[in-house]
N, C-alpha and C positions, 0 to 999 in steps of 0.2 A: 450406433446413434448415441446422442447425448442422453443422460439419465432422464427418464420421463418427467418426473415432477419438476426438475430444474428447467428442462426444455419448455414445459408448459408455463411455468412461472415467468420465465424470461422471454418466452415466445421466440426462441432461437430457431433459425430456419434449418430445414433438412438439407443435407448435402446432396449434390447432383446424383442422378440414378447410376451414373456410370462409375461412381467411386467404389473401389474394392474395399473388402473388410480391412485390409492393411492401411489403405488411405483414410479409413474412418477412425483408426486408432488415436491419432492426435486429437480428433474431436471428443472421443470418449474421455481422453486424459484431461482435456479442457473443462468438460463438464464436471468431472470428478474434482478438479481443482477448485472451481467456482463454488461446488457443494461444500467442500472442505473449508474454504474460506469464509463462506457464510456461517457454517456451523461454529468455527472458531470465534468469528465476530460476535455472533449471538451469545456464545458462553462468556466472552470477555464483558459484554455489556450487562449481562445478567448478574455477573459478579460484582461489576462496578455499581449497578443500581442497588442490589441487596446491601452491600456494605455502606453506601451513602444513606439509604433509608434507615438502616440500623443506627448509624450516628445521628441522623436527625431525630429519630425517635427518642434517643437518650437525651438530646438536648431539649426536646419538647417536655419531656418528664421533668427536667430541672426547672424549666420555666413554670410549669404548673405548680411545682412545689413552692416556688418563691412568689407565686401568684402574679407572674408577669404574663397577663392574659394576651395582650397584643402580640407579644413575641411568640407565644404558644399558637395563636391563630396563624401567624405567618409560617410557622413550621409545619402546621397542619396542611396549609396550602400546598407547600413544597412537597411534602410527603404524598399527598393525594395525587399531585400532578405526575410524579415519578412512578408511583404504583399503577397508574392508568396507562402508562406507556408514553406520556408526553413529557419529553425532556426539556421543554421550554422552561425559562426562568419565571417563576411565579411572581406576580406583581407585588406580593406582600413581603418579598424577601428582604427589602430594605429595612423592615421593622424587626428582623432577626438580629441576634447579637453579632458583634464584629467577627467573631471566629466562625460563625455559621456562614456568613457571606464569604469569608476567605475559603472556607471548605467548598462552597459552591464554585468559587473560581477554580479550585483544584479539580473538582468534578468535570468542569467544562474542558480543562486542558486534557485530562485523561480521556474523556469522551472524544475529543478531537483526534487525539493520537491513535486511539483504537480504530477510528474510521479511516484515518490516513493509512494505517497499516493494512486494512482490507483493500483500499484502492491500489496500494502498491502491489499487494499479492495478486489481485485480479489483473493488474496491468501486465505483470510478468507472465501470467497465464495466456493473455491476449497476444503478447509477443511471440510466445512459443507456437501457438496454434497458427498465427498468421505466417510465421516463417515456414511452417510445414505446408500450409496450403500454397505458399509461393513456390516451394520446390515442385509441388504437383503441377502448378501452372507453368513453370519453366519447362518441365519435362514434356508436357503436352504441346507446348509451343515449338519446342525443338523437333518434335515428331510431326509437325505441321498439322496437328489436330486442333485447328484454330477455333472451331465452334466449342469444343470442350474446354480449351483454355479460357475463352470468353466466359463460359459458364462458371468456371472455377474462380475467375476474377470477380464476377458479380456475386458469387456465393461468399467470397471473402469479404466484400463490402457489406453485405447484408448481415454476415456474422459479427462483424466488428460494431456495426450500428446497433444491432440487437443487444449486444453485451456492454454497450456504453454504460459507464458507471453512473449511478444516481448521485445527486448532489446531497450527500449526507456527511456533513463535516463536523458541525458543532450544534449543540442544542440551540434552537432559535431563541432569540432574546426578546422580551417584551420591553425592556428598558436597557439603556447603556449600562455596562458594568464597570464600576470604579473600584477596583480592589487594591489593598495595600501591599500584597505580597508579590514578589518576583516580577516587577513591572517591565523589566527589559525583555522577557520572553513573550513574543506574541502568540495568540491563539492561532492554531494552524488555519491557513486559508484554504478554500476550496480549490483542489488541484485536479481537474478532470484529466483523464488519461485516453481521451479518444484519439486514436492514431491519426497523424497527419502525414501525407505521402508525397515526397518530392518527385518530380518527373525525371526518369532516367530514359533518355531518347532511344538507346539501343543496347541494353546491358548484356545481351547474349552474344552480340557480334564481337569477335576478336579483332585486333588491329589489322590482321591480313586477310580478313573476310570481306567479301563484297557487301555493300549495304543491302539490307533486307527490309522490305515494308511489312511491318507487323501490326495487326490490329490490337495486339495484346502486349502490354508492358509489364513484365515482372517487376514487382515493387519492393524495394528494400527501404524501410522507413524508420526514422527515428521514433515514429509512432506515438508521439505524445504531445499534449499541451502542458507537460511538466514545466514547472519553473526551472530555470537553468540551474539553480542551486540545489535542486532535488535530484539525487542520483536516479538515473533511469538505465534499462537495459540497453546494451549495445546491439546495433544491427549486425548482420553477417558482414556487410561491407565495411563497417567501422571496425569490426574485430579483425578483419584482414588488413585494413589500413593501418591499424594501431598495434599490431602484433609485436613489433620490436620494442615500442615504448612500454607496452604492458609487461613484457617479460613473463616468466613462469608464475603460475598461481602461488599464493602463500602456502607454505607447508603446514599441515595439520597433524598433530600427534594425538595421543589419548587425552592429553590435558587441554587441547584446544590449538589455536593458532599462536605460534611462538611470538610473532610480531605484535599481536594484539595483547598477549599477556605481558609482554615487555612494557608496552605502552601503559598498561594498568599499573604495573609495578612502579613505573617512573612517576606515577601520579598525574598523567596527562588527562585522565578522566576520574573525577572524584566520586561519581555516583555508582560506579561498577566496582564491586568487589570480586576478585577473581575466584575466591573460595565460594562464592554464592551464585556463580553462573550455572543455570540450569540446562542450557542447551547451546550448541554451536550450529549455525547455518552454514550452507555451502559457500565457497568462494565464487564470486560472479564478476565477470567483466562488465563494468558500467561506465557511463559518461557522467561527469559531474563538473560543472562550470566549464563546459565544452572541452574537457580533457578526459583521456581514458585512465581508469584506475580499477584495481581489483577491490572489491568490497566483500565483506563477510559479516554475519550478524551474530549476536549473542542474545539469549533470553535471561533476564535476571529480575529480581524482586525489587521494587521501589515502594517507598512508604509514604502515604498521604496522611492527612488529619483523620481520615476515616477507614484506613486500612491498608494492607499491603497487596500489591498487584504485580503480576508479571508484565514485564516491558521488553520490548525488542529494541536493541540499539545496533547500529551499523558503524563499522570502522571503514574509513577511506584510506586505502593502503597504497603507498608509493614505495617500491623497493623494500627496504627493511624497516620503514617507519609508518606509523599511523598519522596521517595529516589531520583528520578530524573524526570525532565521534558524533553521530547524529541520530536522532529517533528515526527509525525506518518509516519511511513514507512521507512524514511531515517535513523533514529536512531541518528541524530544530537542533541546535547544538546541545549535546548532553553535557551538563556541568561536571 
């Protein structure tokens, strides 16, 4: 079963009674993945808020020292809001110094990227569990256990609906933000990852088999409402269809992926220093702009006006070249 606290918090459905312990294993992995993603997300936001509050407090002390009362009150409002867990932009922020408003803009960008990363990770977990549930459904359908196959299909729908991501993307704004820095990079939009399922009329029937009327259609789905320019996991049928175009996965050594290191050394991404990379993620086959690519991620530190944070970037790989470097989840280009 799914971990108790998580299942209760998300109200995830229980699997059908006929599921074996082995068939429940992907559900346990799914629950563990969601718990891990939530823990990482909370830790990231806690670090972000602590550093932002620390920088605001220093700015507030400077304002008090020079008797800039209005600016100090504005900073008080921003600090109090963040400390209370409300990340919305305080109405007084426009009375703060320019560099504080710029700092607020950077806070919102990082906040959005952290939430996009969680959505991406949760989306990958949903893909994985749904593929496993589909395999169970296919097996039951082939064994002519139609009632059980229907129950599995219904459970899949309930599971995906219950684990649908919440709309958490950026701190709500009380007023429009007009900031002077980095105007060409948009704040991440809300990208839900609720699976969408195309109809496959008879995927189990081979070309030489007679037609069979089935009440259950195994589903192989792109599974998202991702923007087309945001990489998403490939379905099993897409993986099979694009196997030749994908080619072998990029090779990884003790130093990391050679193709990504070469791209960094060529200066194709300025924000990532190879010597400061903290971790390398697995290579995954994904769809991006309607085409198949291998992707891989790196965790590296980035610096803002109020501190240094770990950030995850993704390389879009084609053959022996990196085509793009993107922030994982949001699809923003990494400079």
